[in-house]
LOSE-808372 format. One record per residue: x, y, z of N, C-alpha, C in turn; residue in one letter. Coordinates in steps of 0.02 Angstrom, whole numbers, plus 50000, padded with zeros to 5 digits. Layout:
residues N
XYZXYZXYZA;...
This chain:
residues 252
494404943354509493874941254554494084942354627M;494714940954642494944941754711494914949154730R;495124953554684495104960754699494384963054708Y;493924960654665493214962654670492934960454737L;493104954354758492854951854823493104956254880F;493744958054879494024962254931493694969154931L;493554971754871493234978354866492544978054895L;492154972954878491474972354905491484971254980L;491964967355004492024966255076492184972855111L;492634976655081492804983055109492204987655110T;491814987655056491224991855052490724990255106L;490694983855125490214981855176490364985055243S;490994987255252491174990655314491284998055303F;491335000255240491415007355226490785011055244T;490215008055227489575011155241489235007155296Y;488955010755344488575007355396488025003355362A;487874997555390487384993055360486734996655342S;486494996055280485854999155262485294996955308P;485324990855336484804988855384484814993455444L;485414994955468485474999455525485305006555505A;485515008655446485365015455424484615016455416K;484275011255389483555011855383483235012555452Q;483475008555499483205008955566483375015655599A;483985017955587484185024355616483785030155589A;483515029355528483105034455497482365033155509S;482215029255560481525027055573481045032855580N;481295038555605480865044255614480615046855547A;480975045455493480775047855427480255043355395D;480175037155421479765032355386479015033855392F;478825037855442478125039555448477875043155386S;478335046955354478135050555294478035045955235S;478285039655240478215034955185477555031055189F;477225031155247476625026955255476115028155200D;475975034555186475485036055135475735033955067S;476405034355056476675032254992476595024854981E;476705020855035476605013655029475885012055013F;475425015555047474715014255035474515016154964E;474875021054936474715023354869475065019554814A;475475014654832475835010754782475345007254736T;475415008254671474925005454625475104998354604D;474654995354565474744988454546475354987454502A;475524992654464476114992054420476744991054461T;476824995154514477404994454557477414987854592N;476814985554613476774979154648477004973454603Q;476874974354538477024968954491477684969854456A;478104974454479478734975754445479164969454443E;479574969154392479984963254381480514962754436I;480574956854464481064955754518481414949054503D;481864949054454482164942754432482584939254484P;482804942854535483234939854587482844938554652L;482184938254647481774937754708481964931754752S;482104926054721482284920054760482934921254798G;483444923554762484084925054794483994930554847Y;483614935754830483524941454875483214939354941N;482734934754938482414932455000482914928555043R;483314924355011483814920555049484324925355080V;484544930255042485054934955067484754939555121M;484124941355115483794945255167483794941455233T;483634935055229483634930855290484334930155319N;484834929555274485524929055297485734935455332F;485594941155300485774947555330485414948755397N;484784946755399484394947355461484704943155517D;484914937055500485234932655548485904935655571F;486294938155523486944941155539486854947155585F;486384951455569486284957455609486034955655678Y;485534951155681485204949655745485654945555791T;486024940855764486384936055805487134937355811N;487414941455767488124942755770488284950155780L;488064954255734488224961355737487914964755798L;487264963555809486924966855863487214964955932N;487324958455946487634956856011488334959856019P;488714959955965489384962955968489334970355983T;488864973755949488764980855961488534982256032A;488124977856060487894978656129488484977956178R;488914973056166489494972156209489964978156204A;490054980556143490474986456131490184992556167Y;489524993256163489184998856196489294998756271K;489304992656299489384991956372490084994056395A;490564993856349491264995256367491455002456350V;491225004856293491435011456268490895016656284V;491055021956320490565027156337490275030456274P;489665032756279489325035756222489695041756192K;489965046356232490335051956202490915049656157P;491255044356178491805041656138491545038556074A;490995034856080490705031656021490445036955971R;490145042155996489905047555953490495051055919K;491045051955956491635055055927491935050855871G;491965044255882492215039755830491775040055768I;491115040155778490655040655722490765047255684D;490875052555720491005059055688491645058855646N;492165055455672492795055155634492695051455568I;492365045755570492245042055508491805046055461F;491325049555487490885053655446491275059255413N;491745062155449492155067555422492605064955366N;492845058755374493275055755322492905054355257L;492245054155260491845052955199491715059455160A;492015064855183491925071355149492075071055073Y;492615067755051492755067754978492175064854937P;491835059854964491275056854927490695061754922L;490535065154977489985069954975490155075854930R;490775078254934490995083854892490935082054819L;491225076354800491235074354730490535073654702L;490105070254738489435069054712488995075254711N;489105079854758488755086254753488995090254693N;489655089954680489925093454621489655090454556L;489635083754553489395080454493488665082054478L;488295083854530487585085754521487495093254516Q;488065096954511488055104254507487715107454567F;487765104254624487505107054686488075110854720K;488265116354690488855119954712488775122954782F;488165125054798488045127654865488185122254917K;487935116154905488045110754952488785108654954Y;489125109154896489835107554895490225112354939S;490035118754936490355123854978490215122555051F;489585120755067489395119255136489785113155162I;489845107955120490225102055141490955103755155E;491235108155114491925110255125491995114355189T;491505118755202491485122355265491485117455324Q;491035112555320490985107655374491645104055385R;491955101955331492575098155336493135102355368F;493205108655347493725112955373493615114455447L;492985115855465492825117455535492935111355579I;492665105555557492705099555598493415096755601N;493805097855549494485095155548494965099455590S;494765105555605495195110055644494905111055714T;494385115055719494075116355784493785109855813I;493555105555769493255099255792493745093655805G;494385095255807494895090255825494895084255778L;495025085555714495055080355662494395076755654A;493855080355668493195077455657492895074155719G;493255074055774493015070855835492355073955858L;492295080555849491695084155869491395087455807V;490735086655797490405089755740490235096955758D;490745101155763490665108055781490235111755730V;490305110055667489935113455614489185112955625A;488965107155646488245106155659488055108655728N;488445106755779488255108155848488285115655865D;488785119155838488885126155856488645131055802K;488695129055738488545133755684487935131655643F;487625126055661487025123555627487135122655552N;487735120455533487895119155463487765111655451I;487245110155415487015103255407487385099655350K;487455093155358487765088955308487285087755250Q;487565087255189487175085755129487445079355098H;487155073855118487385067355098487205065955025Q;487695064254985487595062254916488075056554900E;487845051654862488285046254840488205045354765D;488605040954735488605040454662487955037354636F;487635033154676486975030654657486475036354649G;486495041154695486065047054690486265051254630Q;486915051754617487135055554558486865052554494T;486905045854488486625042654428485875043854424L;485525043254481484815044454482484645051654463G;485055056354484484965063454468484945064454392H;485345060454356485375061054283484895056254248Y;484425053554285483895049654255484015042254248G;484555039754277484685032554274484225028954322V;483835024354297483365020754339483715015854386G;483355013854437483655009354486483795002354460G;483405000154410483494993354386483204988454436G;483354982054427483064977054472483384977354542F;483014975154591483224975354660483744969954675H;484234971654715484754966954735484874967654810I;484874962154846485054962254916485784959954921V;486214964354945486924962954948487114959755015L;487594955155015487824952155078488084957555125P;487824957655186488014962255239487754969355228L;487764971755166487534978555153486784979155155L;486424973955133485694974155134485404976455068G;484804979555070484444981455009484834986254965P;484794985054899485094989454850484734988254783S;484984991054730484744989554663485334990054615N;485214988754552485764988454504486144995054501L;485775000654497486095007254493486505008654555R;486215007554614486555009154676487145004554690D;487114998354664487674993754672488274996154632S;488144998654571488685001754532488955007854569V;488495011754598488695017654635489135015954695G;488985010454729489385008354786490105006854765L;490175003554708490845001854684491245008154668V;490915012854633491255019154616491435023054679V;490975023554727491125026954789491685023554827D;491705016954824492235013254857492915014554826G;492935015454760493565016954726493815023954744L;493355028454759493535035354775493695036154849V;493355032454891493405033454964494115032354989S;494365036955032495025036055062495025030155112P;494435027855131494385022255178494515015555143M;494515015455078494645009355040495385009155022T;495705003455032496415002755014496465000354942Y;496805004454901496965002654832497705003754822I;498064998554807498794998654809499105004054765Q;498825005154706499135009754659498935017054671S;498515018254721498255024954733498695028754783R;498735035254776499195039054817498905041954881G;498255041054893497965044254952497615039354999Y;497875033255004497605028455051497735030555124N;497255029355167497355030555238497695024755272L;497675018955239497935012755269498465009655225F;498875005355255499435002355220499244995955182N;498684992855201498474986655168497734985555181N;497464980255149496754978655156496574976655227N;497034973255261496884971155330496754977055375S;497174982255369497074988255410496424991655392E;496274992155327495664995455305495044991855330A;495044985255324494464981455346494394981655422I;494954981655458494924982055531494614988755552S;494834994155521494565000755537493815001055521A;493624998155466492924998455445492484993855486K;492794988555514492424984355560492254988355623T;492734992155648492614996455705492065001555688V;492095004255627491605009255606490895006555610Q;490785000655582490104998055579489854995755647I;490294992855688490094990855756489934997055797I;490365002155791490255008355827489595011555806N;489475011855741488855014855716488245011255743Y;488255004655740487685000755763487585001255839N;488135002455875488075003255948487685009455966S;487665014255920487285020455932486555019855913L;486375014055883485685013155858485405006355879H;485585004155938485354997655963484584997655968I;484284992255943483564991355950483144994455895G;483444998755854483045002255804482854997655745E;483304993155727483144988355674482574983755695Y;482604981355757482074977055783481404980655783E;481414986955802480794990955802480534991955731K;480994992855685480794993855615480444987855586L;480704981955600480454975955566479894972355604K;479714974755664479254970855706478564969955676K;478344974655634477684974155603477704971255533D;478294969155511478354966455443478054959455439A;477584958555393477294951955382477774947755340I;478074950955290478564947655246479164952355242D;479714950455273480284954955283480584957555217L;480654953055168480994955155106480634960955070Y;479984960255052479664965855018479594972055062P;479544970955128479494976555174480134980855170F;480714977755177481344981455173481474984155103L;481264980355054481354982554984480964988954972K;480334989154992479924995054981480195001155018N;480415000055080480705005555119481325008255083I;481745003655061482365005855028482225009854964Y;481795007154921481665010454857481325017154866E;480855017654913480525024054925481015029154954Q;481435026754998481935031155029482415033854977R;482635029554931483105031754879482765036654831R;482135035554814481775040254771481745047154804K;481615047154869481575053454905482255056954907K;482785053154919483465056054921483665058954853Q;483505055454800483685057754733483295063954713I;482675064454735482255070154717482435076554754S;482805075854809482965081754849483525085954818E;
């Protein structure tokens, strides 16, 4: 149980908060409007056995983001110049290459696997260990994000019931399993018996990932607030956005 807790805590900083990621992808949400309007009665009535817990955790995450993470990110933004913050974000993104490579390979997306490897080699060399996204900025080589939840979905595994995770935000049963698998593979996670850890212990790993998530959110200040401002009921609003977004990602 202690190891599982540490792994989940690490995961909360391995991936930028889904609340922030949803807000950062706000430009994509306009395409979902018609999908939400077209949601049928069956989807509306889907089984949600954890709805009570999910609502409480949604409120907790909202409080954490609004009152703790967001003010910290604002203070960080005031001190660290944007070019430096963007460079730090690029470095962490470059370090996630093994996850993207593995999941593209597992889905037989060999073209994307090759592109991801191109990006990693270019950014790790010309881009100064990932500090600059030269692959995108100079060569227009785009990233192809894939995670193990998407891999499971690619092979027809359904999302299962919705789960709101502490700090991470909206998820579902399939994607929660995917997060654990990705965490076990990620070099950003410290696992004592593994030979390719970037850090010497959990404290170092969590410290680095704390910087990662604060830095990421500093680049997207105000977007979460803009996202949720029209929500009548925050939990189903974020749930619908998450599930529609994941369906779109899996179908691509």
